[in-house]
N, C-alpha and C positions, 0 to 999 in steps of 0.2 A: 505494500500499499504506499510504502511512504519513499520507495525505491523506485522511481519511475522509468529509470532505463533498464531494468532487470525486468518488471511489466511488462515495457516494449519488447524483450526479447522473448518473455514466453509466449506473448500474443503472437507475434510473427513467425513463431517455425509451424511449418506444414504440418509437423506429425504429431498436432497436439495434444491426438490421444493417447502418446506414451507418457504423459504428462497428467491428462485427465484421468482416465483407467484406473490408475492406481490410486489419485482420492476418493472415486467412488468406490471402489470394492473397499477401500477403511473405512466411507461412511456406511457403507452396508453390513460391514461385519463388524464395527465398533460397538463395544456391549455398552450397555445405561450406565452401567458403574463407572465409567468415562466420559462422562459430560463437556469436561472440555476441550477434549480432544475432539470432539464433535464440534465443537463451538467452531473452533480453527479451523474443521474442513467447510464448514457451511461457511466462515469468513472468506474465504479462498474463493468458494465456487461463486459467490455474490461480487467478489472483486472480479473476475473473467467474466460474469455474464454481464457484468456492466459494458463489456465494446464490444463494439455492434457485428464488426466483420467476425469477430468471435460468436457470436451468436447467431450469425449466415452461417458460418464454416462447418460448424461440430455437424448439422446436419446433412452437409456433404459428403460427412465421412463414413462408409460402410464398415460394418462391422462385420467380423467372422465370429461363429459361434465358439470354436475354443476361447477366444478373447475373452466370452462374458461368462464362462461354464461354471464360474462360481456362484454364479447369479441364480438361485434355487424356487424362485418363486412360481416360476413355471416357464416354458418353454418358450423361447423366444423365437419362433418359425416366420418365415420370410424377410426381406429386404429390412435390416434393423440398423437403422445411423447410430454417430453418437450420442445425436442430440433428444433424440428419442429414448435411447437409452440413462443420458445424463437426468430426461423430464420424469423417468420411471422412479431413479432411486428419490431423487426430491422429492416426489408427489408419496414414497414409502416413508419417507423420513418426518412429511408433514403428520401421514394419516397414525405413526407410532410414538409421534412424543408430543399428541397434541396437550394442552392442559389447560389451567384458566389461571395458573397465579406468573408471578411474571419472568419466574426462572423455567417454566414449560413451556410457555408462550416464545420465545428465545429462539430456539430451531427453527418449530413451524412458521412463523413470521419471517424468516432469515429466508426459508426454502422455496415460500411463496413470491418473497422477494425477487429471488433468482430466477421462479419458474416468468413472471410477471416481465422481468426484462429480456427470456429470450421471445416470448410469447408472441410478437409481431412478426420475427424472424420464422417460425416454426415452417416447417415444408415435410411431407413425406410422414406425416406421423405416426409410428406403430400403431397397429389396434389394443396392442395390450396398454399404449403410455395412453390410448382414447379411451377407453373402458377407465384405465385406472384415472384417469380426470374425470368423469363421472360420477367414478363410485366415492372419491373424495365429494365430490359435489351431494351426491347421495346422503352420503353419514354425516357431512353440515347439517344438513335438511332436516336430519331427524334429530340430532341434537341440538338446532335450532327449538322448531315446533316440542319439542320435550321440556324445553327450558321455558321456554311461552307458556304451556299450560302448567307448570309449576311456577312460576311471575303469577301470573293469573290467579292461583288458586291460595297463594302468599299474600298476594295482595287484597283476594275478599276475605280472607281470616284476620290479616291486621285491620280491615275496616272493620270486623265484625267484634274485635277488640276495642277497639277504638270505640265505637258507637256504645261497647256494654260500662266501659269507663268515664266514658263521658255522662252518660246516666246515672253512674255512682257518682260525678263530680271531680274526677282523677282527672290528671293530665297522665299522657299517653305519647309516646314517642312511636315513629315508623319501626315499623316490624323490622328486625335485624334481616328475618329469613327473607323478605321482600326485596333487603335491599341485595342484597348475597345474590339472591334471583336474576335481578335485574341487571346484576353487573356479569354473570357469566352468560346472559343473552346479548349485550353489548359487544362482547369477545366476539360471539359464537357469528354475530353478523357482520362483524366483520370481515370475518374469516370467509364469509362465503359471499360478501361483496367481494373481494377481489380474485375467489374462486369464479365467478361471476364475469368477471371482467378479463379474468385470463381467457377466456374459451371466446368471449366477445372479440376480443384483441387476435385470438389465432383465428379464427375465421373470417375478420375484416383485413386482417395481414395478408390471407392464402387461401381461401376455401375451397378454390380449385387444386390444391396440393394437399387439401388435409380432409379427403371427404370419407377418413376412417372414421372421424373426430365428427364430422354431419350425422355418417351411421348411427354412432353414440349417440347421439345425443338426441336423433329419431327415437331411437332403443326407449331412452328412458324420460322422454317429453314431460312424460308428467311430474318430475321433479319442477318446473317451471311452476306449474298451478298455484302453490301455496303463497306464493311471493310477487304475482301479479299488485295485490293490493298496498304492498309495503312500500310506505314514502322512500326507503333509500336504494331497495331492491327493484324497483318497478319498472324503471328506464332500464335498467340492464335485461331486466328478466326482457319486454318488449321487442329489444334488436334482437331477441334471440328465437319469439315468439315469431315473430314478423319471416325470421329464415326456415323455421318448422313449417309451417304454414305450405311456405311456397314447396317446398321439397313434398308434404303429403300430398298436395295437389298433383305433382308432377308425376307420386307416385302412384295415387288413385286413378289418373288419367292413362298409366301404364298399362293398370291391371286391368281397369274395362275394354282397352282397346286388343286385351290377348288373357281371352278368362278362362282358356284352361291350358295355357302354363303355369306351371306349381312357380309360386316365389320361397325362394331360401335366400338366404346371405350373401351368395353369390350375385345372383340376379338383383336383388335390392341392391345392392352396392355398383352393381353394371348400371343400373337407373340412377343412382345417385352422380355417378361419375359423370353420364350424360349430362344430365341437369344441371351439374353444377356451371357447364359453359354458358349457360343461359340464364344464370344468375345476377340480378345488377342493383345492388344498394341500393334503396330509397332516399334519392336526392332531398326529398322535403325535411328528415330526420335527420335531429342536430347528432353530427358523427361525436362518437366518445371520444374524452380525453384518454390518450395514451399514457400509461403507467411507467414512472420509469424508477426507478430505487437504485440510491448512490449510498455505498458504508463510507462511514464518516469519525472520526477516531475522539471520543472523547476525551474529554482532559484527564490525567492521572490512569491513562491506559494501561501504562505500565505495573499498573497497582495486579493486574490480571496477565499480561506480558511477561513481568520480567520474571513470576512464579513461575507461568506452565515451563518455558521455556528452559529454565534452569530445573527441573521438574523432570526432562528429559536427557539434558546434560548431565547430570549426578550418577544417575545408574549406569548409565555408557563408558563414562571415562577410568581410567587406568589410575587417575589421581588418587591418592589414598585421603580421602573426606573421610572427617566424623560427622555421619548425620544427624547426632544429637545436637549435636554444635550451631549447625545451621538452623539460623531464626528465619532465612526469607521466605521459605514454605510454610512459617505458619503450624499450626495446629495439627491441619489436615493435610499434612506432607509432602507426599504428586500430587492432589487434589484441593487446586485451589479454589476456594469459595467464590470469588469472584468472578461476573460474565466477563467476556470480551469487550474491551473498550471501546465499543462502536456504537454509531446508531444510523437508523436508515434516513431518507434525504427523501 
């Protein structure tokens, strides 16, 4: 981050997979007991994602099965690009690390930020990555609706309690449960909004190049329904609904013209690919603002970086350090309690 010549050298390499694949493998296999290591990996990926040529080029780098044999989630058949694989790993990081505390949110927030930087440049998105993105939307949707119900119940309980104490002539503060539920609802809604913005950005930037995402969206189009009346999400959902309606009409027309032919996945994808050539965005709609996230170091970032770097150096050096005398690492040994000294802009 602070050494621009080295950053330029890394980003100028034509074999970026030599660096990126080991980083993705470390993120995939990093245990939950090593959060600081995950933080550093995530910061590196976020910094890389800020570079537009990097975001464009990784989708042009094909991967062979042997290069990702360590990925055990599913078999990744067909053409897989480095960009699609990075998308898969980032989505996995979000789904496995999502929480509501500030420490829990650091990893998924930065992973979403990196995805948002990549989104306008995605091309040839792999079916697994497209389905994983819609699975994230589905998971967040379920969590949002559950948090909304819990908040409504908590508010009703607080109102009933307030009415009871008011009748008794006593003062009543807002219920802690209602405040807690409201906090979780805001967090999940923020993640939902960024996820919807990512999907919009991918399709706005290259719908014809990402027909697998169109297919995944058509397959789970019911996920959009609960958010059509949400003040913060309605505009994003509306843009996607227009697209879904267009492809639904094209599919209906194709089925009507050839009712005897069975319609499987391949046939639907073929129709989506053909119809995508005729898609024209509605010029009367206000275009969505493109998301851009930048990593910025905060003051006193050394509180994280110095203990982290030394925690890696000490176990690997041949110098006779007296570990009991080391003060820099604090009480947590090789696991600093600080988060990386950075923020998103």
